[in-house]
C-alpha positions as CSV (number, residue, x, y, z in Angstrom):
1,X,67.6,302.8,181.2
2,X,67.9,303.9,184.8
3,X,66.3,307.3,185.6
4,X,67.1,309.3,188.7
5,X,64.3,309.3,191.4
6,X,62.0,307.1,189.2
7,X,60.3,304.2,190.9
8,X,59.6,301.2,188.6
9,X,56.4,299.4,189.8
10,X,53.7,298.5,187.4
11,X,55.8,298.9,184.3
12,X,57.8,295.7,185.0
13,X,54.7,293.5,185.7
14,X,54.5,290.7,183.1
15,X,51.4,289.4,181.4
16,X,50.2,285.9,182.5
17,X,49.5,284.4,179.1
18,X,51.8,281.7,177.6
19,X,52.2,279.8,174.4
20,X,51.9,276.2,173.6
21,X,55.5,275.4,174.6
22,X,56.6,276.1,178.1
23,X,59.8,275.4,180.2
24,X,59.0,272.8,182.8
25,X,62.2,271.5,184.4
26,X,62.2,267.8,185.4
27,X,64.3,265.9,188.0
28,X,67.8,267.4,188.4
29,X,70.2,264.6,187.4
30,X,73.5,266.3,187.6
31,X,75.6,269.4,188.1
32,X,78.7,270.9,186.5
33,X,81.1,273.2,188.3
34,X,82.2,275.9,185.8
35,X,84.8,278.6,186.1
36,X,83.8,281.5,188.3
37,X,82.8,284.5,186.1
38,X,82.5,282.3,183.0
39,X,79.6,283.3,180.7
40,X,79.0,280.9,177.8
41,X,78.2,282.9,174.7
42,X,75.6,281.9,172.1
43,X,78.3,280.7,169.8
44,X,79.7,278.4,172.6
45,X,76.2,277.2,173.4
46,X,75.5,276.4,169.7
47,X,78.4,274.0,169.8
48,X,77.6,272.9,173.3
49,X,79.2,269.4,173.2
50,X,82.5,270.7,171.7
51,X,82.5,273.6,174.2
52,X,82.1,271.3,177.3
53,X,84.5,268.7,175.9
54,X,87.2,271.4,175.5
55,X,86.5,272.8,179.0
56,X,86.9,269.5,180.7
57,X,90.3,269.1,179.1
58,X,91.5,272.6,180.1
59,X,95.2,272.6,181.2
60,X,94.5,275.0,184.0
61,X,92.1,273.8,186.7
62,X,90.8,277.4,187.0
63,X,89.5,277.1,183.5
64,X,88.2,273.5,183.8
65,X,84.7,272.1,184.4
66,X,84.0,269.4,186.9
67,X,80.9,267.3,186.3
68,X,78.8,265.3,188.8
69,X,76.3,262.9,187.1
70,X,73.5,260.5,187.8
71,X,71.8,261.9,190.9
72,X,69.5,259.3,192.4
73,X,67.5,261.5,194.8
74,X,67.1,264.9,196.4
75,X,66.3,266.2,199.8
76,X,64.8,269.7,199.5
77,X,65.4,271.7,202.7
78,X,64.8,275.0,200.9
79,X,63.7,277.8,203.2
80,X,60.1,278.9,203.1
81,X,59.3,282.5,202.4
82,X,60.1,284.6,205.4
83,X,57.1,286.8,206.6
84,X,57.0,289.5,209.2
85,X,54.0,289.6,211.4
86,X,53.0,293.2,211.9
87,X,51.5,294.8,215.0
88,X,47.9,294.7,213.7
89,X,48.2,291.0,212.8
90,X,48.8,291.1,209.1
91,X,51.9,289.6,207.5
92,X,54.3,291.1,205.0
93,X,56.8,289.0,203.0
94,X,60.4,290.0,203.8
95,X,62.4,287.7,201.6
96,X,62.3,284.4,199.6
97,X,64.2,281.6,201.3
98,X,67.3,280.2,199.8
99,X,67.3,276.9,197.9
100,X,69.0,274.3,200.0
101,X,69.3,271.1,198.1
102,X,71.1,267.8,198.9
103,X,71.5,265.4,196.0
104,X,72.5,261.8,196.5
105,X,74.6,259.8,194.0
106,X,75.9,256.3,193.9
107,X,78.3,256.3,190.8
108,X,81.8,256.8,191.9
109,X,81.0,256.0,195.5
110,X,83.8,256.9,198.0
111,X,86.3,257.6,195.3
112,X,84.2,260.4,193.9
113,X,83.2,261.6,197.4
114,X,86.8,262.1,198.4
115,X,87.5,263.9,195.1
116,X,84.5,266.2,195.6
117,X,85.6,267.1,199.1
118,X,88.6,268.9,197.7
119,X,86.1,271.4,196.3
120,X,84.9,272.2,199.9
121,X,86.6,275.5,200.7
122,X,83.8,277.7,202.0
123,X,83.6,280.3,199.2
124,X,81.1,280.5,196.4
125,X,81.6,278.3,193.4
126,X,79.6,278.4,190.1
127,X,77.4,275.5,189.0
128,X,75.2,274.6,186.1
129,X,72.5,272.0,186.7
130,X,70.7,269.7,184.2
131,X,67.5,267.7,184.3
132,X,66.3,264.3,183.1
133,X,65.5,265.9,179.7
134,X,69.1,267.3,179.3
135,X,67.9,270.8,179.9
136,X,70.9,272.7,181.1
137,X,70.1,275.4,183.7
138,X,72.1,278.4,184.9
139,X,71.4,282.1,185.0
140,X,71.1,284.6,182.1
141,X,74.0,287.0,182.3
142,X,75.5,289.6,180.0
143,X,78.7,288.3,178.4
144,X,82.1,290.2,178.3
145,X,80.8,292.5,175.4
146,X,78.0,293.8,177.6
147,X,75.7,293.6,174.6
148,X,74.5,290.0,174.5
149,X,73.3,287.5,177.1
150,X,74.9,284.1,177.8
151,X,74.6,281.3,180.3
152,X,76.6,281.6,183.6
153,X,77.0,279.2,186.5
154,X,74.8,279.9,189.6
155,X,76.9,281.1,192.6
156,X,76.4,278.4,195.2
157,X,77.7,277.4,198.6
158,X,78.7,273.9,197.8
159,X,79.7,271.1,200.2
160,X,80.4,267.5,199.5
161,X,79.1,265.8,202.6
162,X,80.8,263.0,204.5
163,X,79.6,259.6,203.5
164,X,77.1,257.8,205.7
165,X,77.5,254.1,206.4
166,X,75.3,251.3,205.1
167,X,72.6,249.9,207.3
168,X,70.5,246.8,207.1
169,X,68.1,248.6,204.8
170,X,70.3,251.2,203.0
171,X,73.5,251.2,201.0
172,X,76.2,253.8,201.8
173,X,75.0,257.4,201.2
174,X,77.1,259.8,199.2
175,X,75.7,263.3,198.7
176,X,76.4,266.9,197.8
177,X,74.8,270.1,199.1
178,X,74.0,273.3,197.3
179,X,72.7,276.6,198.8
180,X,71.9,279.5,196.6
181,X,69.7,282.6,196.1
182,X,66.4,281.7,194.4
183,X,66.6,284.7,192.0
184,X,69.0,282.6,189.9
185,X,66.5,279.8,189.3
186,X,63.6,282.2,188.9
187,X,63.9,285.9,187.8
188,X,67.3,285.4,186.1
189,X,66.9,281.7,184.9
190,X,68.9,280.8,181.8
191,X,68.6,277.5,180.0
192,X,69.7,275.7,176.9
193,X,68.4,272.4,175.6
194,X,71.3,269.9,174.9
195,X,70.9,267.6,171.9
196,X,73.1,264.9,173.5
197,X,73.2,263.2,177.0
198,X,75.0,265.6,179.3
199,X,76.3,262.7,181.4
200,X,78.6,261.9,178.5
201,X,80.8,264.9,179.5
202,X,82.8,263.0,182.2
203,X,85.3,264.3,184.7
204,X,89.0,263.5,184.3
205,X,90.8,260.7,185.9
206,X,94.2,261.1,187.5
207,X,97.1,259.1,186.1
208,X,99.4,258.3,189.0
209,X,103.1,257.8,188.0
210,X,105.4,255.6,190.1
211,X,109.0,254.7,189.4
212,X,110.3,251.2,188.9
213,X,113.8,250.7,190.2
214,X,116.5,253.4,190.6
215,X,117.3,256.0,188.0
216,X,120.3,255.4,185.8
217,X,122.1,258.3,184.1
218,X,119.3,259.9,182.0
219,X,117.1,256.8,182.2
220,X,114.0,256.6,184.3
221,X,111.4,253.7,184.3
222,X,107.8,254.6,185.1
223,X,104.5,252.9,185.6
224,X,101.2,254.7,184.9
225,X,98.1,253.7,186.8
226,X,94.6,255.3,187.0
227,X,91.3,254.9,188.9
228,X,90.5,253.9,192.4
229,X,91.6,250.4,191.6
230,X,95.0,251.6,190.3
231,X,94.5,250.0,186.9
232,X,97.7,249.8,184.9
233,X,97.3,251.8,181.7
234,X,100.1,249.9,179.9
235,X,97.8,247.3,178.2
236,X,95.5,250.1,176.9
237,X,97.9,252.8,175.9
238,X,101.3,251.4,175.4
239,X,101.1,252.3,171.7
240,X,100.1,255.9,172.5
241,X,102.4,256.8,175.4
242,X,105.6,255.4,173.8
243,X,106.6,258.8,172.4
244,X,108.4,261.8,173.8
245,X,105.5,264.0,172.8
246,X,103.4,262.3,175.5
247,X,105.8,263.3,178.3
248,X,107.5,266.3,179.9
249,X,110.7,266.5,181.9
250,X,111.5,269.5,184.1
251,X,114.7,270.4,186.0
252,X,113.1,270.6,189.5
253,X,115.6,273.2,190.7
254,X,115.4,275.6,187.7
255,X,112.0,274.9,186.2
256,X,113.5,274.5,182.8
257,X,112.5,271.9,180.3
258,X,114.7,268.9,179.6
259,X,114.7,267.2,176.2
260,X,113.4,263.7,176.2
261,X,115.3,261.7,173.6
262,X,113.1,258.6,173.5
263,X,110.3,256.6,175.3
264,X,110.2,252.9,175.0
265,X,107.6,250.4,176.2
266,X,108.9,248.0,178.9
267,X,106.8,244.8,179.0
268,X,108.8,243.5,182.0
269,X,107.4,246.2,184.3
270,X,104.3,247.0,182.2
271,X,105.5,250.5,181.9
272,X,107.8,252.9,180.0
273,X,111.5,253.7,179.9
274,X,112.3,257.4,179.4
275,X,115.7,258.4,178.2
276,X,116.5,262.1,178.9
277,X,119.1,264.0,176.9
278,X,122.0,264.1,179.4
279,X,123.8,266.6,177.1
280,X,121.0,269.1,177.5
281,X,122.2,272.2,179.4
282,X,119.1,272.0,181.5
283,X,119.8,268.4,182.6
284,X,120.9,268.4,186.3
285,X,124.7,268.7,186.5
286,X,125.3,266.3,189.4
287,X,124.1,262.8,190.3
288,X,121.1,263.0,192.6
289,X,119.8,266.2,190.9
290,X,116.0,266.3,190.9
291,X,113.8,265.8,187.8
292,X,110.0,266.2,187.6
293,X,108.3,263.9,185.1
294,X,104.7,264.2,184.0
295,X,102.5,263.5,181.1
296,X,101.4,266.3,178.8
297,X,98.2,268.2,179.5
298,X,94.8,266.6,179.1
299,X,94.1,268.2,175.7
300,X,97.4,267.0,174.4
301,X,96.8,263.5,175.8
302,X,93.4,263.6,174.1
303,X,95.1,264.3,170.8
304,X,97.1,261.1,171.3
305,X,93.8,259.2,171.9
306,X,94.4,259.0,175.6
307,X,91.2,260.8,176.5
308,X,89.8,261.8,179.9
309,X,93.0,261.7,181.9
310,X,95.4,264.1,183.7
311,X,98.9,263.1,184.8
312,X,100.1,263.6,188.3
313,X,103.8,264.6,188.3
314,X,106.5,262.6,190.0
315,X,109.8,264.0,191.1
316,X,112.8,261.7,191.2
317,X,116.6,261.8,190.9
318,X,118.4,261.9,187.6
319,X,120.6,258.9,188.5
């Protein structure tokens, strides 16, 4: 409880004894961007895998997590404690220096580097870190009830650095930079021990849709590819994506949903033929009207056993 004009000094000094089991973080192996302001409650932390799996599939990116895994090295350029030298020669500590950490990774290479650079926007973003013992680190913060503590992401200045070219003695260097106040990793440190490998919570891959041929009346043929290599998903998921429940169609002018009558596999193009309901009132009235086609959200795709993907919408004519 705060009391007016009362200075707290010795009362908040802690004893220096400790038990047999202590927290001793190891090498930081990964980081997970979490929604700003999100506080994971004890109930969510108890079901940590299910919580993180659900958050990586969130339909809105503002509610989604973005993991980076398998760091292979760190450059620690953290500031030293800043001291003021007084007139009589003694020194007085002014502030702790910020953590300034650059982590190198190799998995994902330039593909991941380009994706991470879209997170470079200058403001603070919230991050959890984890070590080689799958100890998840953040800061201890009151949850929305104001009555219980949970785990929150640490506010960081984040920057995905430009890649550096290979030399005769090094491979290409891909790295990310974090700058944050030391109080979050010290005074307010929060942690939870995961009982599974945290690098199993992977980021989503984009599914890029392209049209094959021109649209006919109500009929649109699409090819779905994913990954940096543009791998066609037809061989893996033709039995999961051949249903109207896997797709959405929107009238691009009005934003209204158009009914999809059927979806059929098309082995000739290694893709899918979508037939829209041209009697639907929301179907564009004139030839050349625009229709936006996409896959359903990541959680709905996951329910169809197409897990770890998000569709990127394509806008085309109705034919």
